[in-house]
C-alpha positions as a printed NumPy array, in Angstrom:
array([[ 264.224,  135.18 , -169.162],
       [ 265.672,  135.904, -172.471],
       [ 268.923,  134.458, -173.717],
       [ 271.842,  137.06 , -173.698],
       [ 275.812,  135.934, -174.346],
       [ 278.11 ,  137.225, -171.887],
       [ 282.019,  137.17 , -171.992],
       [ 281.883,  133.047, -171.899],
       [ 279.01 ,  132.104, -173.419],
       [ 275.301,  132.184, -171.84 ],
       [ 274.957,  130.917, -168.493],
       [ 271.92 ,  131.054, -166.098],
       [ 270.383,  129.604, -163.466],
       [ 269.092,  126.04 , -163.781],
       [ 265.48 ,  126.056, -163.761],
       [ 265.182,  129.86 , -164.091],
       [ 267.072,  130.628, -167.59 ],
       [ 268.469,  127.443, -168.576],
       [ 265.742,  125.22 , -169.129],
       [ 264.968,  122.653, -172.242],
       [ 262.84 ,  125.874, -173.797],
       [ 265.103,  127.648, -173.818],
       [ 268.48 ,  125.619, -174.922],
       [ 266.338,  124.422, -177.665],
       [ 265.699,  127.907, -178.82 ],
       [ 269.299,  128.499, -178.483],
       [ 269.651,  125.686, -180.924],
       [ 267.306,  126.507, -183.188],
       [ 269.024,  130.117, -183.663],
       [ 271.913,  128.432, -184.162],
       [ 270.525,  126.241, -186.306],
       [ 269.008,  128.746, -188.801],
       [ 272.049,  130.913, -188.997],
       [ 274.285,  127.797, -190.014],
       [ 271.539,  127.026, -192.953],
       [ 271.916,  130.949, -193.976],
       [ 275.434,  131.075, -193.714],
       [ 275.59 ,  128.052, -195.992],
       [ 277.766,  125.363, -193.331],
       [ 274.855,  123.503, -192.481],
       [ 275.798,  120.24 , -194.807],
       [ 278.89 ,  120.123, -192.902],
       [ 277.583,  119.416, -189.529],
       [ 277.079,  120.384, -185.859],
       [ 279.027,  118.989, -182.645],
       [ 277.623,  118.813, -179.252],
       [ 279.462,  117.43 , -175.954],
       [ 278.763,  118.219, -172.417],
       [ 280.434,  118.429, -168.59 ],
       [ 279.3  ,  116.977, -165.461],
       [ 276.861,  119.542, -164.59 ],
       [ 273.562,  118.393, -163.363],
       [ 271.136,  118.553, -167.272],
       [ 274.474,  118.994, -169.221],
       [ 273.901,  115.838, -170.693],
       [ 270.41 ,  115.783, -171.089],
       [ 270.741,  119.566, -172.406],
       [ 273.384,  118.19 , -175.076],
       [ 270.642,  115.931, -176.46 ],
       [ 268.275,  118.779, -176.251],
       [ 270.333,  120.387, -179.104],
       [ 270.937,  117.39 , -180.86 ],
       [ 267.038,  116.721, -181.583],
       [ 266.72 ,  119.969, -182.49 ],
       [ 269.911,  119.794, -184.774],
       [ 268.28 ,  116.53 , -186.373],
       [ 265.283,  117.959, -186.633],
       [ 266.639,  121.099, -188.624],
       [ 268.279,  118.044, -190.94 ],
       [ 271.852,  119.268, -189.969],
       [ 274.155,  115.986, -189.227],
       [ 275.13 ,  116.085, -185.603],
       [ 278.123,  114.804, -183.956],
       [ 277.616,  114.26 , -180.176],
       [ 280.368,  113.327, -177.828],
       [ 278.964,  110.942, -175.365],
       [ 281.13 ,  111.118, -172.771],
       [ 281.878,  114.3  , -170.093],
       [ 283.906,  116.133, -171.848],
       [ 286.251,  119.103, -171.438],
       [ 285.234,  122.315, -173.015],
       [ 289.199,  122.402, -174.637],
       [ 288.896,  118.861, -176.112],
       [ 285.225,  119.795, -178.16 ],
       [ 287.035,  122.978, -179.277],
       [ 289.539,  120.584, -180.528],
       [ 287.089,  118.445, -181.942],
       [ 285.342,  121.392, -184.307],
       [ 288.595,  121.565, -185.874],
       [ 289.331,  117.754, -185.693],
       [ 285.873,  116.737, -187.594],
       [ 286.067,  120.198, -189.7  ],
       [ 283.123,  121.527, -188.676],
       [ 281.681,  125.034, -189.176],
       [ 280.068,  125.05 , -185.643],
       [ 279.659,  123.433, -182.158],
       [ 278.642,  123.757, -178.832],
       [ 280.01 ,  123.091, -175.016],
       [ 276.998,  122.279, -172.472],
       [ 279.056,  123.83 , -169.652],
       [ 278.959,  127.005, -166.643],
       [ 282.855,  126.519, -166.622],
       [ 283.813,  128.054, -163.229],
       [ 280.213,  128.998, -162.104],
       [ 278.604,  127.794, -159.255],
       [ 276.46 ,  124.336, -158.984],
       [ 273.234,  125.918, -159.577],
       [ 273.854,  127.446, -163.126],
       [ 274.588,  125.774, -166.654],
       [ 275.111,  127.182, -169.869],
       [ 276.301,  126.788, -173.34 ],
       [ 279.567,  127.6  , -175.123],
       [ 279.438,  128.222, -178.891],
       [ 282.379,  127.669, -181.105],
       [ 282.602,  128.38 , -184.806],
       [ 285.334,  127.311, -187.245],
       [ 288.352,  126.138, -186.583],
       [ 286.978,  125.625, -182.702],
       [ 287.355,  129.018, -181.748],
       [ 285.192,  130.821, -179.143],
       [ 282.055,  132.483, -180.622],
       [ 283.061,  136.291, -181.596],
       [ 280.611,  139.048, -180.527],
       [ 279.426,  139.181, -183.826],
       [ 278.375,  135.621, -183.778],
       [ 276.268,  135.782, -180.58 ],
       [ 275.003,  139.243, -181.288],
       [ 273.585,  137.219, -184.705],
       [ 272.546,  133.933, -182.549],
       [ 270.735,  136.54 , -180.042],
       [ 268.906,  138.272, -183.07 ],
       [ 267.497,  134.972, -184.475],
       [ 266.31 ,  134.099, -181.246],
       [ 264.216,  137.31 , -181.056],
       [ 262.793,  136.229, -184.365],
       [ 262.264,  132.414, -183.962],
       [ 260.572,  133.337, -179.807],
       [ 257.126,  131.642, -179.952],
       [ 257.502,  129.401, -182.901],
       [ 257.427,  125.607, -182.923],
       [ 260.866,  123.949, -183.05 ],
       [ 261.011,  120.593, -185.157],
       [ 262.852,  117.965, -183.267],
       [ 263.67 ,  114.586, -184.163],
       [ 263.97 ,  112.085, -180.731],
       [ 267.287,  111.283, -179.764],
       [ 267.457,  107.522, -179.842],
       [ 265.32 ,  108.151, -183.413],
       [ 268.187,  110.237, -184.456],
       [ 271.127,  108.107, -183.721],
       [ 269.02 ,  105.207, -185.315],
       [ 268.978,  106.774, -188.691],
       [ 271.938,  108.228, -188.769],
       [ 271.17 ,  111.945, -188.393],
       [ 272.958,  111.938, -184.674],
       [ 276.113,  110.097, -184.951],
       [ 278.489,  109.462, -181.501],
       [ 281.839,  110.258, -181.611],
       [ 284.842,  110.309, -179.198],
       [ 287.598,  112.371, -179.678],
       [ 289.547,  112.303, -176.845],
       [ 292.307,  110.13 , -177.81 ],
       [ 292.757,  112.492, -180.763],
       [ 292.962,  115.639, -178.534],
       [ 295.571,  113.451, -176.137],
       [ 297.259,  112.722, -178.933],
       [ 297.639,  116.44 , -179.96 ],
       [ 299.137,  117.511, -176.561],
       [ 301.732,  114.606, -176.455],
       [ 302.969,  115.55 , -179.673],
       [ 303.16 ,  119.318, -178.63 ],
       [ 305.274,  119.064, -175.313],
       [ 308.615,  117.351, -174.864],
       [ 307.642,  113.862, -172.805],
       [ 311.2  ,  112.764, -173.193],
       [ 312.201,  115.056, -171.075],
       [ 309.525,  114.847, -168.516],
       [ 309.933,  110.881, -168.656],
       [ 313.416,  111.35 , -167.38 ],
       [ 312.353,  113.286, -164.262],
       [ 310.078,  110.932, -162.44 ],
       [ 308.229,  113.852, -161.287],
       [ 305.437,  113.526, -158.568],
       [ 302.211,  115.552, -158.954],
       [ 298.691,  115.686, -157.327],
       [ 295.465,  116.358, -159.324],
       [ 292.348,  117.964, -158.313],
       [ 290.101,  118.119, -161.112],
       [ 287.435,  119.748, -158.698],
       [ 284.813,  116.796, -159.522],
       [ 284.925,  118.213, -163.077],
       [ 286.178,  116.685, -166.053],
       [ 289.91 ,  116.822, -166.475],
       [ 291.076,  113.742, -164.966],
       [ 290.857,  110.983, -168.225],
       [ 292.727,  113.505, -170.251],
       [ 295.648,  114.879, -167.943],
       [ 295.888,  111.901, -165.844],
       [ 296.482,  109.724, -169.269],
       [ 299.168,  112.201, -170.79 ],
       [ 301.302,  112.61 , -167.124],
       [ 301.216,  108.407, -166.636],
       [ 302.425,  108.2  , -170.13 ],
       [ 305.2  ,  110.637, -169.479],
       [ 305.592,  108.569, -166.385],
       [ 304.793,  111.06 , -163.633],
       [ 303.644,  109.757, -160.4  ],
       [ 299.914,  110.87 , -160.564],
       [ 298.022,  110.761, -157.258],
       [ 294.184,  112.42 , -158.108],
       [ 291.878,  114.226, -155.597],
       [ 287.891,  115.151, -155.665],
       [ 287.642,  112.771, -158.973],
       [ 284.157,  111.409, -158.559],
       [ 281.229,  113.055, -159.926],
       [ 279.589,  115.421, -157.822],
       [ 277.158,  118.075, -159.553],
       [ 277.164,  120.103, -156.661],
       [ 280.908,  120.675, -156.62 ],
       [ 281.763,  119.253, -152.88 ],
       [ 279.873,  122.312, -152.01 ],
       [ 282.335,  124.802, -153.121],
       [ 282.812,  126.693, -156.374],
       [ 284.668,  124.735, -159.279],
       [ 287.112,  127.536, -159.711],
       [ 290.574,  126.902, -158.797],
       [ 292.04 ,  129.83 , -156.743],
       [ 293.539,  130.272, -153.266],
       [ 290.53 ,  129.427, -151.201],
       [ 289.004,  126.602, -153.228],
       [ 292.68 ,  124.59 , -153.59 ],
       [ 293.057,  124.352, -149.524],
       [ 292.626,  120.227, -149.963],
       [ 295.444,  120.23 , -152.802],
       [ 297.706,  122.471, -150.994],
       [ 297.569,  120.123, -147.943],
       [ 298.054,  117.063, -150.5  ],
       [ 301.25 ,  118.602, -151.769],
       [ 302.9  ,  119.407, -148.772],
       [ 302.501,  115.907, -146.789],
       [ 302.823,  113.935, -149.744],
       [ 305.883,  115.849, -151.174],
       [ 304.947,  116.464, -154.252],
       [ 306.515,  118.838, -157.37 ],
       [ 303.509,  120.604, -158.394],
       [ 299.816,  120.381, -157.251],
       [ 297.422,  121.188, -160.642],
       [ 293.723,  121.643, -160.086],
       [ 291.096,  122.372, -163.203],
       [ 288.094,  124.262, -163.189],
       [ 284.118,  122.673, -164.048],
       [ 285.249,  121.982, -167.999],
       [ 289.175,  121.649, -167.507],
       [ 289.911,  125.287, -169.797],
       [ 291.301,  126.853, -166.573],
       [ 293.853,  125.796, -164.322],
       [ 295.526,  126.692, -160.861],
       [ 298.66 ,  125.629, -159.372],
       [ 300.5  ,  124.309, -156.03 ],
       [ 304.026,  124.698, -155.678],
       [ 306.527,  122.673, -154.712],
       [ 306.664,  124.859, -151.057],
       [ 303.12 ,  124.514, -151.151],
       [ 302.447,  127.808, -152.203],
       [ 299.66 ,  128.782, -154.54 ],
       [ 300.936,  129.884, -157.575],
       [ 298.328,  132.701, -159.309],
       [ 297.579,  132.458, -162.878],
       [ 299.188,  135.879, -163.539],
       [ 302.576,  133.849, -162.092],
       [ 301.895,  130.78 , -164.381],
       [ 300.97 ,  132.88 , -167.654],
       [ 304.102,  135.104, -167.002],
       [ 306.616,  131.7  , -166.426],
       [ 305.135,  129.972, -169.395],
       [ 305.938,  133.173, -171.454],
       [ 309.613,  133.263, -169.544],
       [ 309.979,  129.692, -170.381],
       [ 309.054,  129.727, -174.12 ],
       [ 311.184,  132.677, -174.679],
       [ 314.224,  132.323, -172.928],
       [ 314.469,  128.151, -172.598],
       [ 312.993,  127.293, -175.742],
       [ 313.99 ,  130.287, -177.832],
       [ 310.263,  130.902, -179.577],
       [ 309.384,  134.045, -180.554],
       [ 305.97 ,  136.293, -180.953],
       [ 304.327,  138.785, -178.724],
       [ 301.987,  137.989, -175.849],
       [ 298.43 ,  138.93 , -175.903],
       [ 296.31 ,  139.716, -171.999],
       [ 293.15 ,  141.087, -171.18 ],
       [ 293.185,  144.314, -169.528],
       [ 292.83 ,  142.752, -166.024],
       [ 295.653,  140.579, -166.022],
       [ 299.158,  141.23 , -165.132],
       [ 301.635,  143.789, -166.376],
       [ 304.532,  141.52 , -165.562],
       [ 303.445,  139.749, -168.868],
       [ 304.116,  143.148, -170.766],
       [ 307.63 ,  143.484, -168.63 ],
       [ 308.743,  139.737, -170.232],
       [ 307.652,  140.499, -173.576],
       [ 309.638,  144.004, -173.525],
       [ 313.131,  141.905, -172.111],
       [ 313.177,  140.06 , -175.346],
       [ 311.848,  142.632, -177.746],
       [ 308.411,  141.494, -177.936],
       [ 304.929,  143.416, -178.139],
       [ 302.272,  142.479, -175.508],
       [ 298.487,  143.428, -176.778],
       [ 295.816,  144.381, -174.512],
       [ 292.48 ,  143.627, -175.172],
       [ 288.958,  143.401, -173.136],
       [ 287.865,  140.636, -170.897],
       [ 286.663,  137.927, -172.844],
       [ 289.015,  134.876, -174.326],
       [ 287.315,  135.64 , -177.657],
       [ 289.08 ,  138.654, -177.898],
       [ 292.464,  136.904, -176.485],
       [ 292.315,  134.448, -179.277],
       [ 291.115,  136.988, -181.887],
       [ 294.526,  139.096, -181.332],
       [ 296.671,  136.164, -181.038],
       [ 295.497,  135.083, -184.43 ],
       [ 295.646,  138.801, -185.613],
       [ 299.129,  139.427, -184.046],
       [ 300.481,  135.799, -184.698],
       [ 301.132,  136.214, -181.016],
       [ 303.073,  133.223, -178.841],
       [ 300.9  ,  133.158, -175.722],
       [ 297.71 ,  134.643, -174.612],
       [ 295.681,  134.148, -171.21 ],
       [ 293.782,  136.091, -168.364],
       [ 294.44 ,  136.111, -164.651],
       [ 291.544,  133.662, -163.851],
       [ 293.623,  130.677, -165.223],
       [ 293.019,  130.628, -168.978],
       [ 295.636,  130.332, -171.441],
       [ 296.939,  128.899, -174.748],
       [ 299.722,  128.778, -177.196],
       [ 300.401,  129.363, -180.598],
       [ 299.792,  126.292, -182.842],
       [ 296.841,  124.164, -180.267],
       [ 293.789,  124.843, -180.155],
       [ 292.453,  128.963, -180.223],
       [ 291.167,  128.746, -176.771],
       [ 292.14 ,  128.425, -173.565],
       [ 293.327,  124.756, -172.485],
       [ 293.499,  124.327, -168.486],
       [ 294.795,  120.038, -169.576],
       [ 297.561,  121.37 , -172.281],
       [ 298.78 ,  124.327, -170.231],
       [ 299.328,  121.817, -167.252],
       [ 301.736,  119.344, -169.678],
       [ 303.259,  122.728, -170.608],
       [ 304.397,  123.493, -166.992],
       [ 305.257,  120.107, -166.527],
       [ 307.344,  119.976, -169.33 ],
       [ 309.216,  123.444, -168.468],
       [ 310.207,  121.488, -164.975],
       [ 311.72 ,  118.997, -166.801],
       [ 313.449,  120.481, -169.399],
       [ 314.877,  123.354, -167.183],
       [ 315.548,  121.037, -164.317],
       [ 314.602,  123.4  , -161.729],
       [ 311.472,  123.661, -159.23 ],
       [ 308.422,  125.858, -160.069],
       [ 309.658,  128.044, -156.881],
       [ 313.436,  128.929, -158.348],
       [ 311.597,  129.774, -161.608],
       [ 309.459,  131.899, -160.288],
       [ 312.1  ,  133.603, -157.84 ],
       [ 314.806,  133.92 , -161.255],
       [ 311.786,  135.972, -162.615],
       [ 311.612,  138.238, -159.653],
       [ 314.952,  138.537, -159.54 ],
       [ 314.925,  139.758, -163.056],
       [ 311.467,  141.987, -163.274],
       [ 310.604,  142.927, -159.644],
       [ 307.289,  141.693, -158.548],
       [ 303.946,  141.898, -159.578],
       [ 301.394,  141.585, -156.766],
       [ 297.48 ,  141.659, -157.669],
       [ 294.413,  141.885, -155.31 ],
       [ 291.15 ,  140.77 , -156.677],
       [ 287.769,  140.989, -155.349],
       [ 284.107,  140.544, -156.145],
       [ 281.012,  142.057, -154.681],
       [ 277.116,  140.778, -155.461],
       [ 274.718,  143.815, -156.007],
       [ 271.207,  144.348, -156.228],
       [ 269.881,  145.673, -159.775],
       [ 269.529,  149.699, -157.974],
       [ 273.139,  148.944, -156.705],
       [ 274.163,  148.117, -160.476],
       [ 272.415,  151.052, -161.647],
       [ 274.046,  153.662, -158.846],
       [ 277.345,  152.152, -159.735],
       [ 277.344,  151.981, -163.26 ],
       [ 275.988,  155.753, -163.339],
       [ 278.966,  157.034, -160.753],
       [ 281.996,  154.856, -162.552],
       [ 280.697,  154.514, -166.051],
       [ 278.424,  157.496, -166.643],
       [ 279.923,  160.202, -164.825],
       [ 283.587,  158.93 , -164.797],
       [ 284.224,  160.149, -161.359],
       [ 286.929,  158.442, -159.405],
       [ 288.496,  158.338, -155.7  ],
       [ 291.265,  159.597, -154.609],
       [ 294.295,  157.446, -154.835],
       [ 296.936,  157.385, -152.769],
       [ 299.086,  158.086, -155.901],
       [ 298.94 ,  159.936, -159.248],
       [ 296.843,  158.617, -162.082],
       [ 298.873,  158.872, -165.201],
       [ 295.571,  157.325, -167.644],
       [ 292.063,  156.122, -167.427],
       [ 290.519,  153.941, -169.827],
       [ 286.487,  152.848, -170.151],
       [ 287.11 ,  150.655, -173.024],
       [ 286.085,  147.757, -170.808],
       [ 284.703,  148.959, -167.535],
       [ 287.064,  151.217, -165.994],
       [ 290.791,  150.947, -165.796],
       [ 293.245,  153.107, -164.366],
       [ 296.894,  153.59 , -164.768],
       [ 298.903,  155.06 , -162.2  ],
       [ 302.364,  156.793, -162.766],
       [ 305.497,  155.239, -161.836],
       [ 303.514,  151.914, -162.889],
       [ 300.743,  149.645, -160.968],
       [ 296.879,  149.866, -162.284],
       [ 293.001,  149.241, -160.991],
       [ 290.383,  148.207, -162.906],
       [ 286.483,  148.219, -161.948],
       [ 284.072,  146.229, -164.203],
       [ 280.696,  143.794, -164.043],
       [ 281.486,  140.4  , -164.964],
       [ 280.134,  139.082, -167.746],
       [ 279.289,  135.617, -166.683],
       [ 278.181,  136.264, -162.753],
       [ 276.321,  139.027, -161.193],
       [ 279.483,  140.491, -159.53 ],
       [ 281.462,  143.612, -159.833],
       [ 285.003,  142.746, -159.896],
       [ 287.78 ,  145.37 , -158.486],
       [ 291.522,  144.321, -159.641],
       [ 294.27 ,  146.106, -158.556],
       [ 298.352,  145.36 , -159.28 ],
       [ 301.238,  147.209, -157.454],
       [ 304.621,  145.84 , -156.635],
       [ 303.534,  145.338, -153.281],
       [ 300.026,  143.345, -152.228],
       [ 299.552,  145.507, -149.11 ],
       [ 299.79 ,  148.834, -151.903],
       [ 297.603,  147.062, -154.336],
       [ 295.157,  146.225, -151.354],
       [ 295.041,  149.717, -149.715],
       [ 294.028,  151.136, -153.368],
       [ 291.235,  148.491, -153.619],
       [ 290.041,  149.955, -150.213],
       [ 289.583,  153.072, -151.702],
       [ 287.91 ,  152.007, -154.644],
       [ 285.206,  150.28 , -152.   ],
       [ 284.967,  153.295, -150.203],
       [ 284.364,  155.274, -152.975],
       [ 281.704,  152.71 , -154.736],
       [ 279.882,  152.134, -151.032],
       [ 281.292,  148.784, -151.127],
       [ 283.189,  149.184, -147.403],
       [ 281.745,  146.329, -145.033],
       [ 280.476,  144.254, -147.93 ],
       [ 281.979,  140.648, -147.826],
       [ 283.907,  139.951, -150.907],
       [ 283.753,  136.712, -153.274]])
């Protein structure tokens, strides 16, 4: 099976596409690219999460780099992806890798590649890696056994956890948090956020309880993605124990989900908008925002209120971080729960975002539910409905032809103002609201998003799209 990068790196089913041979081939292609660009002597970093074969795959990658005579740093502990991005910058390396499939189901694993400064690899970079993969396919790949590499110094074990934690502690108002004595429930979803996030919160004198903290490569039989369905246990814990906030992170801790003080799931769109509003109004910071095309337009309303711009980009955080660098944006994020703020790493970080949320509650002296209501009173409601549908190869071809080639659309319940095909199909309605249909770049799913001023109105437009695309009656993910 070929190696192709999607919006969040390369991901494949374990034992099918995700194999030792493919991990070695991908790493060899990356090594070739580093050599030809002149960065090989500076070295490479690899780390891994808690998934099945993640540690082994990180060792396979290190063995290939050692075989290519490229100095290789290995984070020999289960590590959050944002910490590995931080580490690439911290050790001043031109390239790094995280072995993870992020929020995908347990049968997947994969690789995320980072470039100079700890940034997500751009489409140009990943296309170049794919070209080298085709070039190297079938060739013998020299490797140095892991233990030999460590013994001879070609492979060096490092631990950037403390510098990463310290960087977050320096960036938030720890004194304000200490003064509040907040009660926080944390759900790592059997992933890798516990050590870093719990350390930060306890250092800030929060009372922290943790659920689902042990390693489980099957993630308790559920998707390691923080959403309203997967966070029911955290929701119950927050309600039963009177917590000020419940925080969940996905499998590799680059995304987060939140339960507020009322036990309500706070959609990532609301978290992103809340943090932008907080940074502008309460901290007095300035700068535009960046969001992908399937993320709330509430962010646009907040930006306009403070005389700022909000830039729209295709799905994939590499597009968000790239636009942030280009525009000097203050915040960037996506509706799936990933965000970052200017001055932190150039990629999404659920651990940092969680710390900033706790700071927001502490410095304002207000509950999350109160802060969100303040935004509703100021900007109105922006309610999103999102659904995902699995499909066969034939169905994908049929849907793609109908929607993206013939560019046909259903009769919506309101006039259409504009249609864009920059990334899937996005329809903007007159008077506000929008809908998006696009194929996922990380899973075999067709996703439909719709945002309106009321949830029932958004759901009605999603149903129209379902019926038009022949998906009505299909069980949505």
